[in-house]
N, CA, C and O atoms as a GROMACS GRO file, in nm:
protein
  348
    1LEU      N    1   1.108  -1.164  -0.587
    1LEU     CA    2   1.119  -1.082  -0.707
    1LEU      C    3   1.262  -1.090  -0.762
    1LEU      O    4   1.283  -1.097  -0.883
    2GLU      N    5   1.359  -1.088  -0.672
    2GLU     CA    6   1.499  -1.095  -0.714
    2GLU      C    7   1.527  -1.225  -0.789
    2GLU      O    8   1.604  -1.226  -0.886
    3VAL      N    9   1.466  -1.333  -0.745
    3VAL     CA   10   1.483  -1.463  -0.812
    3VAL      C   11   1.430  -1.457  -0.954
    3VAL      O   12   1.491  -1.511  -1.046
    4LEU      N   13   1.316  -1.391  -0.972
    4LEU     CA   14   1.258  -1.378  -1.106
    4LEU      C   15   1.348  -1.294  -1.196
    4LEU      O   16   1.369  -1.328  -1.313
    5LEU      N   17   1.400  -1.185  -1.143
    5LEU     CA   18   1.483  -1.095  -1.224
    5LEU      C   19   1.619  -1.156  -1.257
    5LEU      O   20   1.682  -1.116  -1.356
    6ASP      N   21   1.664  -1.250  -1.178
    6ASP     CA   22   1.792  -1.317  -1.204
    6ASP      C   23   1.776  -1.447  -1.284
    6ASP      O   24   1.874  -1.513  -1.316
    7SER      N   25   1.653  -1.482  -1.314
    7SER     CA   26   1.624  -1.608  -1.382
    7SER      C   27   1.675  -1.608  -1.526
    7SER      O   28   1.676  -1.505  -1.594
    8THR      N   29   1.717  -1.725  -1.570
    8THR     CA   30   1.754  -1.742  -1.710
    8THR      C   31   1.632  -1.783  -1.794
    8THR      O   32   1.637  -1.786  -1.917
    9ASN      N   33   1.522  -1.812  -1.726
    9ASN     CA   34   1.397  -1.846  -1.793
    9ASN      C   35   1.330  -1.715  -1.835
    9ASN      O   36   1.297  -1.632  -1.750
   10GLU      N   37   1.308  -1.699  -1.964
   10GLU     CA   38   1.253  -1.574  -2.018
   10GLU      C   39   1.116  -1.541  -1.960
   10GLU      O   40   1.088  -1.425  -1.932
   11GLU      N   41   1.030  -1.642  -1.942
   11GLU     CA   42   0.896  -1.617  -1.888
   11GLU      C   43   0.903  -1.567  -1.744
   11GLU      O   44   0.829  -1.477  -1.706
   12GLU      N   45   0.991  -1.627  -1.665
   12GLU     CA   46   1.006  -1.583  -1.526
   12GLU      C   47   1.062  -1.441  -1.520
   12GLU      O   48   1.017  -1.359  -1.439
   13LEU      N   49   1.159  -1.413  -1.604
   13LEU     CA   50   1.218  -1.280  -1.609
   13LEU      C   51   1.113  -1.176  -1.647
   13LEU      O   52   1.104  -1.070  -1.584
   14CYS      N   53   1.034  -1.205  -1.747
   14CYS     CA   54   0.927  -1.113  -1.789
   14CYS      C   55   0.824  -1.092  -1.678
   14CYS      O   56   0.772  -0.982  -1.661
   15MET      N   57   0.795  -1.197  -1.603
   15MET     CA   58   0.702  -1.186  -1.492
   15MET      C   59   0.756  -1.088  -1.387
   15MET      O   60   0.682  -1.005  -1.335
   16GLY      N   61   0.884  -1.099  -1.357
   16GLY     CA   62   0.946  -1.007  -1.262
   16GLY      C   63   0.942  -0.864  -1.312
   16GLY      O   64   0.917  -0.772  -1.234
   17LEU      N   65   0.966  -0.844  -1.440
   17LEU     CA   66   0.962  -0.710  -1.498
   17LEU      C   67   0.821  -0.652  -1.493
   17LEU      O   68   0.804  -0.533  -1.466
   18LYS      N   69   0.722  -0.734  -1.517
   18LYS     CA   70   0.583  -0.689  -1.510
   18LYS      C   71   0.546  -0.647  -1.368
   18LYS      O   72   0.477  -0.547  -1.348
   19ILE      N   73   0.593  -0.722  -1.269
   19ILE     CA   74   0.566  -0.689  -1.129
   19ILE      C   75   0.625  -0.552  -1.095
   19ILE      O   76   0.560  -0.472  -1.028
   20LEU      N   77   0.746  -0.526  -1.142
   20LEU     CA   78   0.808  -0.396  -1.116
   20LEU      C   79   0.726  -0.283  -1.176
   20LEU      O   80   0.714  -0.176  -1.116
   21GLY      N   81   0.668  -0.305  -1.294
   21GLY     CA   82   0.587  -0.203  -1.358
   21GLY      C   83   0.459  -0.174  -1.281
   21GLY      O   84   0.412  -0.060  -1.280
   22VAL      N   85   0.403  -0.275  -1.219
   22VAL     CA   86   0.279  -0.258  -1.144
   22VAL      C   87   0.304  -0.180  -1.015
   22VAL      O   88   0.222  -0.098  -0.974
   23GLU      N   89   0.418  -0.206  -0.952
   23GLU     CA   90   0.448  -0.139  -0.826
   23GLU      C   91   0.464   0.012  -0.845
   23GLU      O   92   0.422   0.089  -0.760
   24GLY      N   93   0.524   0.054  -0.956
   24GLY     CA   94   0.530   0.194  -0.992
   24GLY      C   95   0.614   0.284  -0.904
   24GLY      O   96   0.583   0.402  -0.889
   25GLU      N   97   0.719   0.231  -0.848
   25GLU     CA   98   0.811   0.312  -0.768
   25GLU      C   99   0.923   0.366  -0.856
   25GLU      O  100   0.963   0.300  -0.952
   26ALA      N  101   0.975   0.483  -0.824
   26ALA     CA  102   1.082   0.544  -0.904
   26ALA      C  103   1.206   0.454  -0.909
   26ALA      O  104   1.271   0.444  -1.013
   27HIS      N  105   1.238   0.390  -0.797
   27HIS     CA  106   1.356   0.304  -0.797
   27HIS      C  107   1.334   0.178  -0.882
   27HIS      O  108   1.431   0.117  -0.927
   28ASP      N  109   1.208   0.140  -0.903
   28ASP     CA  110   1.179   0.026  -0.990
   28ASP      C  111   1.213   0.058  -1.135
   28ASP      O  112   1.260  -0.028  -1.209
   29VAL      N  113   1.190   0.182  -1.175
   29VAL     CA  114   1.225   0.223  -1.311
   29VAL      C  115   1.376   0.214  -1.330
   29VAL      O  116   1.424   0.176  -1.436
   30ASP      N  117   1.450   0.250  -1.226
   30ASP     CA  118   1.596   0.237  -1.233
   30ASP      C  119   1.636   0.092  -1.257
   30ASP      O  120   1.732   0.066  -1.329
   31LEU      N  121   1.564  -0.001  -1.198
   31LEU     CA  122   1.593  -0.143  -1.217
   31LEU      C  123   1.551  -0.193  -1.356
   31LEU      O  124   1.612  -0.285  -1.410
   32LEU      N  125   1.449  -0.132  -1.412
   32LEU     CA  126   1.396  -0.176  -1.542
   32LEU      C  127   1.481  -0.130  -1.660
   32LEU      O  128   1.493  -0.203  -1.759
   33ILE      N  129   1.538  -0.013  -1.652
   33ILE     CA  130   1.608   0.045  -1.766
   33ILE      C  131   1.717  -0.046  -1.825
   33ILE      O  132   1.725  -0.056  -1.948
   34PRO      N  133   1.800  -0.112  -1.745
   34PRO     CA  134   1.903  -0.199  -1.806
   34PRO      C  135   1.844  -0.313  -1.891
   34PRO      O  136   1.910  -0.362  -1.983
   35TYR      N  137   1.723  -0.354  -1.860
   35TYR     CA  138   1.661  -0.463  -1.936
   35TYR      C  139   1.618  -0.420  -2.076
   35TYR      O  140   1.585  -0.505  -2.159
   36LEU      N  141   1.617  -0.290  -2.103
   36LEU     CA  142   1.586  -0.245  -2.239
   36LEU      C  143   1.690  -0.294  -2.338
   36LEU      O  144   1.662  -0.305  -2.458
   37ARG      N  145   1.810  -0.324  -2.290
   37ARG     CA  146   1.918  -0.370  -2.377
   37ARG      C  147   1.933  -0.523  -2.377
   37ARG      O  148   2.031  -0.576  -2.429
   38HIS      N  149   1.836  -0.591  -2.320
   38HIS     CA  150   1.843  -0.737  -2.312
   38HIS      C  151   1.841  -0.796  -2.452
   38HIS      O  152   1.771  -0.745  -2.540
   39PRO      N  153   1.918  -0.904  -2.476
   39PRO     CA  154   1.922  -0.963  -2.610
   39PRO      C  155   1.788  -1.019  -2.658
   39PRO      O  156   1.764  -1.030  -2.778
   40SER      N  157   1.701  -1.054  -2.564
   40SER     CA  158   1.569  -1.105  -2.602
   40SER      C  159   1.475  -0.988  -2.628
   40SER      O  160   1.456  -0.902  -2.542
   41LEU      N  161   1.417  -0.984  -2.746
   41LEU     CA  162   1.323  -0.879  -2.782
   41LEU      C  163   1.202  -0.881  -2.690
   41LEU      O  164   1.150  -0.775  -2.654
   42ASN      N  165   1.158  -0.998  -2.651
   42ASN     CA  166   1.043  -1.011  -2.561
   42ASN      C  167   1.073  -0.948  -2.425
   42ASN      O  168   0.988  -0.878  -2.369
   43VAL      N  169   1.191  -0.971  -2.373
   43VAL     CA  170   1.230  -0.914  -2.244
   43VAL      C  171   1.240  -0.762  -2.256
   43VAL      O  172   1.192  -0.690  -2.169
   44ALA      N  173   1.302  -0.714  -2.360
   44ALA     CA  174   1.317  -0.570  -2.381
   44ALA      C  175   1.180  -0.503  -2.396
   44ALA      O  176   1.158  -0.395  -2.341
   45ARG      N  177   1.089  -0.566  -2.468
   45ARG     CA  178   0.954  -0.510  -2.483
   45ARG      C  179   0.881  -0.507  -2.350
   45ARG      O  180   0.812  -0.410  -2.319
   46THR      N  181   0.896  -0.612  -2.271
   46THR     CA  182   0.831  -0.618  -2.140
   46THR      C  183   0.886  -0.510  -2.048
   46THR      O  184   0.810  -0.446  -1.975
   47ALA      N  185   1.016  -0.489  -2.052
   47ALA     CA  186   1.078  -0.384  -1.970
   47ALA      C  187   1.025  -0.247  -2.011
   47ALA      O  188   0.993  -0.165  -1.926
   48ALA      N  189   1.016  -0.222  -2.140
   48ALA     CA  190   0.966  -0.094  -2.190
   48ALA      C  191   0.821  -0.072  -2.148
   48ALA      O  192   0.784   0.038  -2.107
   49LYS      N  193   0.739  -0.174  -2.159
   49LYS     CA  194   0.598  -0.163  -2.119
   49LYS      C  195   0.587  -0.137  -1.970
   49LYS      O  196   0.502  -0.059  -1.926
   50SER      N  197   0.672  -0.201  -1.892
   50SER     CA  198   0.668  -0.182  -1.747
   50SER      C  199   0.712  -0.042  -1.707
   50SER      O  200   0.658   0.016  -1.613
   51ILE      N  201   0.809   0.011  -1.779
   51ILE     CA  202   0.852   0.149  -1.753
   51ILE      C  203   0.736   0.244  -1.783
   51ILE      O  204   0.711   0.338  -1.706
   52ALA      N  205   0.666   0.221  -1.893
   52ALA     CA  206   0.552   0.306  -1.929
   52ALA      C  207   0.439   0.292  -1.826
   52ALA      O  208   0.375   0.392  -1.791
   53LYS      N  209   0.415   0.170  -1.778
   53LYS     CA  210   0.309   0.148  -1.679
   53LYS      C  211   0.342   0.213  -1.546
   53LYS      O  212   0.254   0.266  -1.478
   54ALA      N  213   0.468   0.208  -1.510
   54ALA     CA  214   0.508   0.265  -1.381
   54ALA      C  215   0.471   0.412  -1.377
   54ALA      O  216   0.432   0.464  -1.272
   55GLY      N  217   0.483   0.479  -1.491
   55GLY     CA  218   0.439   0.617  -1.501
   55GLY      C  219   0.520   0.716  -1.418
   55GLY      O  220   0.479   0.830  -1.400
   56ILE      N  221   0.633   0.671  -1.369
   56ILE     CA  222   0.716   0.758  -1.287
   56ILE      C  223   0.855   0.762  -1.348
   56ILE      O  224   0.933   0.668  -1.332
   57THR      N  225   0.886   0.869  -1.416
   57THR     CA  226   1.022   0.884  -1.467
   57THR      C  227   1.079   1.014  -1.413
   57THR      O  228   1.021   1.121  -1.429
   58ASP      N  229   1.191   1.001  -1.352
   58ASP     CA  230   1.262   1.117  -1.300
   58ASP      C  231   1.328   1.184  -1.419
   58ASP      O  232   1.426   1.133  -1.473
   59SER      N  233   1.275   1.298  -1.460
   59SER     CA  234   1.320   1.361  -1.583
   59SER      C  235   1.469   1.394  -1.581
   59SER      O  236   1.531   1.402  -1.687
   60ILE      N  237   1.524   1.414  -1.464
   60ILE     CA  238   1.666   1.448  -1.456
   60ILE      C  239   1.754   1.327  -1.484
   60ILE      O  240   1.854   1.337  -1.554
   61ARG      N  241   1.717   1.213  -1.428
   61ARG     CA  242   1.802   1.094  -1.441
   61ARG      C  243   1.757   0.996  -1.548
   61ARG      O  244   1.838   0.946  -1.625
   62GLN      N  245   1.629   0.969  -1.552
   62GLN     CA  246   1.582   0.858  -1.634
   62GLN      C  247   1.542   0.896  -1.776
   62GLN      O  248   1.564   0.817  -1.869
   63ALA      N  249   1.486   1.011  -1.795
   63ALA     CA  250   1.442   1.051  -1.929
   63ALA      C  251   1.556   1.052  -2.030
   63ALA      O  252   1.536   1.002  -2.141
   64PRO      N  253   1.674   1.105  -1.998
   64PRO     CA  254   1.783   1.100  -2.097
   64PRO      C  255   1.822   0.957  -2.136
   64PRO      O  256   1.858   0.932  -2.251
   65LEU      N  257   1.814   0.866  -2.041
   65LEU     CA  258   1.846   0.726  -2.073
   65LEU      C  259   1.742   0.666  -2.167
   65LEU      O  260   1.775   0.592  -2.260
   66ILE      N  261   1.617   0.699  -2.142
   66ILE     CA  262   1.509   0.648  -2.228
   66ILE      C  263   1.518   0.710  -2.368
   66ILE      O  264   1.499   0.641  -2.468
   67ILE      N  265   1.547   0.838  -2.374
   67ILE     CA  266   1.562   0.905  -2.504
   67ILE      C  267   1.678   0.844  -2.582
   67ILE      O  268   1.666   0.821  -2.703
   68GLU      N  269   1.787   0.818  -2.516
   68GLU     CA  270   1.903   0.757  -2.582
   68GLU      C  271   1.866   0.619  -2.636
   68GLU      O  272   1.906   0.582  -2.747
   69PHE      N  273   1.790   0.543  -2.558
   69PHE     CA  274   1.749   0.412  -2.606
   69PHE      C  275   1.655   0.423  -2.725
   69PHE      O  276   1.660   0.340  -2.816
   70LEU      N  277   1.569   0.525  -2.726
   70LEU     CA  278   1.481   0.548  -2.841
   70LEU      C  279   1.561   0.564  -2.969
   70LEU      O  280   1.521   0.515  -3.075
   71ARG      N  281   1.673   0.631  -2.959
   71ARG     CA  282   1.759   0.651  -3.076
   71ARG      C  283   1.824   0.522  -3.123
   71ARG      O  284   1.856   0.508  -3.241
   72GLN      N  285   1.842   0.428  -3.034
   72GLN     CA  286   1.918   0.308  -3.066
   72GLN      C  287   1.832   0.190  -3.110
   72GLN      O  288   1.883   0.097  -3.171
   73THR      N  289   1.703   0.193  -3.082
   73THR     CA  290   1.619   0.080  -3.116
   73THR      C  291   1.533   0.110  -3.238
   73THR      O  292   1.493   0.224  -3.261
   74SER      N  293   1.506   0.007  -3.314
   74SER     CA  294   1.418   0.023  -3.430
   74SER      C  295   1.284  -0.048  -3.408
   74SER      O  296   1.197  -0.046  -3.495
   75ASP      N  297   1.268  -0.111  -3.290
   75ASP     CA  298   1.145  -0.184  -3.262
   75ASP      C  299   1.033  -0.085  -3.226
   75ASP      O  300   1.044  -0.012  -3.128
   76ASN      N  301   0.929  -0.084  -3.305
   76ASN     CA  302   0.821   0.013  -3.286
   76ASN      C  303   0.748  -0.004  -3.154
   76ASN      O  304   0.706   0.095  -3.093
   77GLU      N  305   0.733  -0.127  -3.108
   77GLU     CA  306   0.662  -0.151  -2.983
   77GLU      C  307   0.742  -0.094  -2.864
   77GLU      O  308   0.684  -0.033  -2.774
   78ILE      N  309   0.872  -0.114  -2.866
   78ILE     CA  310   0.957  -0.060  -2.760
   78ILE      C  311   0.958   0.092  -2.767
   78ILE      O  312   0.949   0.159  -2.664
   79ARG      N  313   0.968   0.145  -2.886
   79ARG     CA  314   0.971   0.292  -2.903
   79ARG      C  315   0.842   0.355  -2.850
   79ARG      O  316   0.846   0.458  -2.782
   80LEU      N  317   0.729   0.295  -2.881
   80LEU     CA  318   0.601   0.348  -2.835
   80LEU      C  319   0.592   0.345  -2.682
   80LEU      O  320   0.546   0.441  -2.621
   81SER      N  321   0.637   0.237  -2.621
   81SER     CA  322   0.635   0.229  -2.476
   81SER      C  323   0.727   0.332  -2.413
   81SER      O  324   0.694   0.393  -2.312
   82CYS      N  325   0.842   0.353  -2.474
   82CYS     CA  326   0.935   0.454  -2.422
   82CYS      C  327   0.875   0.594  -2.434
   82CYS      O  328   0.891   0.676  -2.343
   83LEU      N  329   0.808   0.621  -2.544
   83LEU     CA  330   0.742   0.752  -2.560
   83LEU      C  331   0.633   0.772  -2.456
   83LEU      O  332   0.617   0.881  -2.403
   84LYS      N  333   0.556   0.666  -2.428
   84LYS     CA  334   0.453   0.674  -2.326
   84LYS      C  335   0.514   0.702  -2.189
   84LYS      O  336   0.457   0.775  -2.109
   85ALA      N  337   0.629   0.645  -2.163
   85ALA     CA  338   0.696   0.666  -2.034
   85ALA      C  339   0.741   0.811  -2.019
   85ALA      O  340   0.750   0.862  -1.907
   86LEU      N  341   0.769   0.877  -2.129
   86LEU     CA  342   0.820   1.014  -2.125
   86LEU      C  343   0.710   1.119  -2.116
   86LEU      O  344   0.739   1.236  -2.087
   87LYS      N  345   0.587   1.081  -2.140
   87LYS     CA  346   0.479   1.182  -2.142
   87LYS      C  347   0.452   1.242  -2.008
   87LYS      O  348   0.365   1.328  -1.995
   0.00000   0.00000   0.00000
């Protein structure tokens, strides 16, 4: 998994992000959040979807980060995934 997340290949990176979303551990969400700022829109969207799929957000630590990112992005797909993660 670490190899996928460190990959410069966008498809491999997205695959790693999807795996993290399926596992659904709280620490996985911590790993996903930095990818919301990735320069590739596809990677950022995949990270947002994986955060929403994980369904585990620690409201004390992670929700403020997701809310802040909501304010900074204009991509509707990312915003919707972030809102789903906060529900």
